[in-house]
N, C-alpha and C positions, 0 to 999 in steps of 0.2 A: 552397489552395482549400478553402472550407468546404463541408461536406456535411450535408444533413438526414438524420435517422434516424427516420422516422415509426413504425417498429415498436416503439419503446421505450415502450409505454404505461405500464407500472408505473414507469418511470424518468422519465417526462416532467416531473413536478413538480420533479425534482432535476437534470435534465440541464443546466439553466442555473444550477447552484448558485453562490451568491455568499456574501459575507462573513457569518459569524456575528460581526459587528463589535463584539465586547465586549472591554473591557479585561481584562487579566488578569495559578508559581515552581517548579520540579520537573517531572518527567515527567508527562504527562497520562495516557495509557493506558500500560500496561506493554508491554515488548518483545513478549510473546506476543500481546497483543491487536492491536497494529499488524501483526505478522507474519501472523497468521491472517486478519484481515479483509482485508488487502491481497491475500493469495493467493486467498482466496475470491472477492473482487471481480474479480481477474484472470481467473478461470475464467468468471464471469458475463459479463464483457466479451467473451471469446472466443465464448461461446454466441451472443451478440447479433450480433457481427460476422460470424460464420459464416453467418448467415441473409441477408446482404446479397448481392444479385445481382452487384455489382461486384467482390466478392472473387474473386481469381484472374485478374482482367482488368485492374483498375486497379493499376499498379505500386506507387504510393505506399501505397495501402491494403494491398496484399498484403505488402509489406515490413514495414509496421508490425504487421500481424497475426502474421507469422512471428516477429518480434522478441518480441512478447508471449508467443508460444508457447514461446520458449526461456527466458524468465525466470519464467514461471508454472510451478507444479508440473506435470509432464508428464501426470499422471493425475488424475482427479477425486478429491476428498477423501472417498472412500467409507468410509474407516476413520478412527479418531481421529487428529487432527493430531499429537498427542503420545501416545506409548505407552512405559511404563516409563522415563520421564524422558528420552526421546529423540524428537526431531522426526522424523516419518515422511515428510513431503512432500519430493520431490526434483524438481529441474529440470535441463534439459540444459545450462544455462549453467555448471554446476559438477557434474562427475561424480565420484562417490566410487569407483565400481567395485564396491562391495559395498553391500548394504542398510545403512541407518544403524545398525541394531542391531549389525551385525557390524563395520562400519567404526569405530565408536566416535567418529565425527566428525559434526558437524552440517552437512547440505547447505545451500548458500546458494540462496535463491529470491527472488522479487520481494518477499515479505514481509520478508525480512531487509534488503533495500535500503531499505524504508520504516522499519523499526524502528531502524535504525542512526542515524536522525536525532538520537537522544539521546546518541550516542557518537562521532560523527565530525564534523569541520567542514570537510573538504576533499572536493570532488566532481569535480575536473577530471581531465585538463587540457583546458579548452575555450578556444580562442583568442578573444580580444577579449570575454571575459565576466568582468568584475570579480568577485573572490572565488571564482571557479571556474577560475582559470587555472593553478593549481598542481596537481601530481599528487595524485590522491585516489581517489575511488570508481571512476571510469571507467578509470583506469590499472590499478587492481587487478583490475577485471573482465576486462580484456584478458588479464591474467596467469592468472586463474582458469580461463580456457578451456583452458589447457594443463596443468592440475593433475591429470591423471588419477590417481585413487586416493588423492589427498591432501586433507587439510583445508586451509582457507585460512590458518590460523595468525594470530598477532598479536592485537590487540585485538578485531578482528572475530570471529575464531575463538573467542576466550575467551568473549565475551559471547553469541554465538550458541549455543554448546554448553550454556549455562546456562538457556536459555529454557524448557525443558520440565521442569525439575527439580521444580517445585512445581505441576504441572498435574494432579495426580491427582484434584482435586475438580471439574474442569471437566465439565459435562454435555454432552459433544460432540453426542450425537444431538439433544438439545433445542435447542442453539444452531443446528445445521444446519436443523432444522425451522423455526425462526424466520426464518432467512435465506432459505430456499427459499420460504416463504410471502410474504415481503416482495418477492422478485424476481418473483413471479407476480402478486400482487394489490396491491403497494404496502404501505407501512407503515400499518396501520389506526390512525387517530387515536384516542387515548383520549377518554373523555368529559371535557367541560370541567371538571366539578367534581373529577374525579380529579386533574387537573392543578393546579387552583388551591388546593386544600385540603391544605396540608402535613401536617396531622394525619391525613389519610386514608391516608397511606403511612408506611413505616418505612425505616430504613437498608437499602440494598441489601446482600445477602450479599457478603462479601469473596472474591474469586477469587484467582488466582495473583499473586504479587508478584515484583518483580525482585530476584534474588539477586546483583546486580552492583555493590553499593556500593563494594567494594574496587577494581573495575576503573575506577571513575570517577577515583580518585586515581592509579592507575597509568597512566591514559590520557594519551598525549602531547598529546591535543587538549583536556585538561581545562580549561585556562584559557580557551581559545576557547569551549568549551561554556558556561562560567559567564558569560562576557561576552555571549553571544548567547541566554541563557536566555529573555529576554523575547520572542524571536521565536516561541516556542511558545504565546504567549497572544494571544487576539484583542484588537485587530484585526490585530496584526502577523502572526499565523499565516496569515491569509487572504492577505496580501501575499506571504508566502513561498511558499505553495502556488501562487499565480498566477505567481510568478517561475520556479519549477521547471517549471510547465506550459508557459510560454512558451519557456524554454530547451530543453525537450524537443522542442518543435516546431521551434525554430531549428536544432538540431543535425541533424535530419532534412532540413530544407530546404536547409541549406548543404552537406550531405554530409560524410562522415567525413574525407576528406582536407583539406577547408577548415576544418572545425570543431574537429577534435581534434588536439592536439599530442602525439601518441603517440610514444614512443621507438622509432623504427624498428629501431635496432640491438638493443635488448633483445628486441623481439618477433621479429626475424629469428633471434636466438639460440634463443629458445624454440621456434620453428618447426623450426629445425635439429635441436634435441634430440629433438623429436617426430617427426623425419624427415618433415616436411611442407614445402610450398612456402614460399619467402620472397619478399621483394621489396617491403618497405614495410609499416608497421604496419597500415594499413587493409586492404590486400590479404591479409595474413596472417590478420587477424581474420575477413574475409569468407570465406576458404577454410575456416577452422575452423568458422564458423557453418553453412556448407553441410553439412559432415560431421555436425554435431550435428543438423541438421534431418533428415538421412537416418535417424538413430536415432530422432528424435521421431516420424516418420511411422509407425513400427512400434509405438510405445509409446502414442501418444495415442488418444483416442476417435475413432471414424470420423466423428462429426459435425463434428469440427474439421479432420480431414485431408481429407475428400472435396472441399470447395470449392477446396483449393489443391493437389490431387494432381498436376495437370498442371504447375503451377509448380514443385513440388518435383522432379518428374522432369526438367524442363528444367534446373533448377539443378544437379542431380547429373551431368547429361550435358554441362555447360558450354555450354548453349544459351540462357541467359537473362542476358546480360552486364549489361543495364540493371538488372534486379532484383538481381543479385549486387552490383552497385556500390551500390545503395540499401540493402542489407541491413545493412552495418556501421553506417551512420549511424542507421538505425532501431533497431538493438540498443542503442546508447548513448543514444538518445533515450528508449527505453522504460525504461532504467535511471533516468534523471532523472525521468521521470513517476512511477515507483514510489517514488523517494525523496521526491518532493513529496507523495505520499499521507500521509506522516507529519503534515505541517502541516494538511492538509485534515481529518484525523481528530482532531487536537488541538482543533479548534474545537468538537467535540462533547463534550468532556470537562468534567464539572461543575466541576472545580477550576481550569479555565482560562477561565471565562466572565466572572466579575465581580470576580476578584481583580486589583487594580490593582498590577501588578508594579513600576510606575514610582514609586509613592509610598510603598509599604510596605517596611519592612526585611525581610531574609530570613526571620527568625523569624516575624514577623507574617504575611507572605505565605504561608509554608509552612503555618502553622496554618489559615488560611482556605482554602488550596488543599485540604488534607486533609479539612477539615470539609465543604466543598461537595461534594467528590467522594464522601464517604460518605453524606451526607444527601440529596444531589440538589438541583438548583436548577431553577427554572422558566425555560426558555429559549425564545426566539422565533427560529425559523429563517426567514430571508428568501431566497427564490429568485426567479428570473425569472418563475416562474409564480404567485407569491404567497407568503404566509407560513404558518407552521405552528408551533404551540406543542408543546413536549415537555419532559420532565423529564430533565435530564442528570446522570448519575452518572459517576464516573471511577475511574482506577487499579485495574484488575483486576476491576471489577464487571460489565463486559460479558461476562466469562467466569466469573462467580461461580456457586456451586452453587445449585441450585433448591430453595428451602425448601418451596414449595407450587406447585401447578399452577393457574393462573388462566386465565380466558377472554381472547381477543384484545381484546375491547372492555372497557376498564377501567371498572368500576362503582365510584364513590366510596363506595357503601354496603357494599361487600364488606369482608372483613377486610383490615387494612393490609398483611399479607404478600402477599395475593392482588393487591392494587392495585400493590404494588411489583414483583411478578413481571411483571405486564402492562406497566408502564412501562419496565422493562429490555428487554423484548422489543420494544417500540416503538422504543427507542433503537437497538437492534441493527439493526432494519430501516432506519432513517435512515442509519446509518453505512455499511451495505453498499450502499444505493442511491446515496449520494453518491460513494463510492469507485468503484463500477462506472461511473457516469456520467462521472467524470473520465477513466478509462481509455478509454472509448468516444469521448469528445470528442477525446482525443489521437490515437487511431487514425484518426479522421476528419479530422485536421488542423485542428480547430476551436480558436480561442483561448478563453481564459477570458471569462466574461461579467461584467458589472457590474449593480448594482441600487442603489436608494436606500440605505437604512440598515437596520441590524438591531441588536437589543439583547437583553440578558437582563434580565428585570424580573419583578416579582411580578404585573404586569398587562400582558401582551403585547397589542399591538393599537394 
């Protein structure tokens, strides 16, 4: 069932986000950008969903909200996302037992599920879903629920642990200010001349880069990733985001037992080792999720807990069998929605807008990808509420250092560094609004939307 969400005024222009349908070699945004913006959008979605009167009464909405609560960082990102080379955000889907600084491991959150799109190619096991039927992300997530005090290991652990190593130049308070402003008032459009005059701006400052080149070659998914690289470029990226969003809804609607081909024996063994109940994969997962939610209600902000307090109490007392049954499916659905955020965000990256990955060889496409990401390209975003122009930068520049401080309304007559600062802030706003809208639409059970066409051009319109 689709639901309307009238209270999302700042998100309204993007709640029906559709294709940035432009052609387009390499990663778009870096791991840390995908991770941070996805986690921050997850929090913004919880804030908006917590204001709905139906939350705590509608079983489907409540299950989806609680699932997001478990994959989102459990606390607001009041402190820098990275500190001393270590990610600080933690979620109840993967418990380290100690603060990240002491554990020496990277906690897995919704942001990692999104960022891993450049490193994994298997997301199952989802029954009757081609290319997602083999064990992958969802199977690993079920195991991570029982990894108390341990890192996740493997390629995922190796890459995740590297994400904050080069984040010392990120101006975290400035980034948070830009995001908070966009969530309240929308992304303030730049002046038209600032958009259309390339000489009015300059290259965006370089932020963190991915230190994971070696992992690409050691990754058992490497050949799959090379083969599917074009899926990260528009218009294919839009289709992949839509596919993940639809699959995330389908898993919830079908329920865990029908949708997921989890290994019951392996999960029963994990439950036995943890001295918890067994009796089938989905039941084991649901029981574990209820335990984690009991921890979450003591750690999360009151504004998120209050609307679902009675539901949480009923779950812990074994008095909400329908909600408990829905919870496991919602958890895995939320994971697919977070994974799909990767492709949604790829569509906002300058290097993925007009590079034709299908006609250029790797060297040519990489050169154009890097050049467009550095210099920025004029892009035209089409949504169900109309179109909007913006300048798209890529590859670390959403979290780049701030050379100057400019006003929110970009003035083409200002110094180029000031114009560039303003354009980057505008791009941050669009990315967070789109990502938040996608999470909210999923939580409401809404499908993706379609609209005419979109393009990246020197003259949008």
